[in-house]
C-alpha positions as CSV (number, residue, x, y, z in Angstrom):
1,M,50.3,-80.3,71.2
2,P,48.7,-76.7,70.7
3,R,50.3,-74.5,68.1
4,E,51.9,-71.3,69.3
5,K,50.8,-68.2,68.1
6,N,53.2,-66.3,66.1
7,P,52.3,-62.4,65.8
8,E,54.6,-62.0,62.9
9,S,52.8,-64.5,60.7
10,T,49.2,-63.3,60.5
11,V,47.0,-64.9,58.0
12,E,44.1,-62.7,56.7
13,K,41.1,-64.4,55.4
14,K,39.8,-63.4,52.0
15,R,36.2,-62.6,51.7
16,A,34.1,-63.5,48.6
17,P,32.7,-60.4,46.8
18,R,29.1,-59.6,47.7
19,R,26.4,-60.5,45.4
20,R,24.4,-57.8,44.0
21,A,20.6,-57.6,43.6
22,A,19.5,-58.8,40.4
23,A,18.7,-56.3,37.7
24,P,15.2,-55.6,36.7
25,A,14.2,-57.9,33.7
26,A,14.7,-55.9,30.4
27,A,12.8,-58.6,28.4
28,P,9.9,-56.3,27.4
29,V,12.4,-53.8,26.0
30,V,14.2,-56.3,24.0
31,E,11.1,-58.0,22.7
32,A,9.8,-54.6,21.5
33,R,12.9,-53.9,19.4
34,A,13.6,-57.5,18.2
35,P,11.6,-57.2,14.8
36,N,13.5,-54.1,14.0
37,F,16.9,-55.2,14.9
38,V,19.8,-54.6,12.6
39,D,22.7,-56.8,12.4
40,P,26.0,-54.7,13.2
41,Q,27.5,-55.9,9.9
42,Q,24.3,-54.7,7.9
43,R,24.6,-51.5,9.9
44,A,28.3,-51.0,9.0
45,A,27.4,-51.9,5.3
46,L,24.7,-49.1,5.4
47,I,27.1,-46.6,6.9
48,A,29.8,-47.5,4.4
49,R,27.4,-47.0,1.5
50,A,26.1,-43.8,2.8
51,A,29.7,-42.4,3.5
52,Y,30.7,-43.5,-0.2
53,F,27.7,-41.4,-1.6
54,R,28.6,-38.5,0.5
55,A,32.3,-38.5,-0.7
56,M,31.0,-39.0,-4.3
57,H,28.7,-36.0,-3.9
58,R,31.7,-33.7,-2.9
59,G,33.9,-35.2,-5.8
60,F,35.8,-37.7,-3.4
61,A,38.1,-34.6,-2.1
62,P,40.7,-36.0,0.3
63,G,40.7,-35.2,4.0
64,H,37.1,-35.5,4.7
65,E,36.8,-39.3,5.2
66,V,36.0,-39.2,9.0
67,A,33.6,-36.4,8.6
68,D,31.7,-38.4,5.9
69,W,31.8,-41.6,8.1
70,L,30.4,-39.8,11.1
71,A,27.7,-38.0,9.2
72,A,26.8,-41.0,7.6
73,E,26.5,-42.9,10.8
74,A,24.3,-40.4,12.3
75,E,22.1,-40.5,9.1
76,V,21.7,-44.2,9.3
77,D,21.2,-44.4,13.1
78,A,18.4,-41.7,12.7
79,E,16.8,-43.7,9.9
80,L,16.9,-46.8,12.0
81,L,15.6,-45.2,15.0
82,Q,12.8,-43.8,12.9
83,G,11.9,-47.2,11.8
84,T,11.9,-48.4,15.3
85,A,9.7,-45.7,16.7
86,G,7.1,-46.0,13.8
87,S,6.3,-49.6,14.7
């Protein structure tokens, strides 16, 4: 016996998301930077040390912790990039 169509109960079919084209291979870039890679924990330790020395240089005056950290972060990142660019 055929089923009756009920206009009140429409069933919508869900579509699977479309597949995107594969991104271009980034392997050469990763390989070029692999020897100069610094572990995130090592980077954080370098930044903490530089921030400590910045605070020590100004006499550990309170209220400048964030500025010290950001300046130390920029300094460490610049040194790491110079090391990467030099090779």
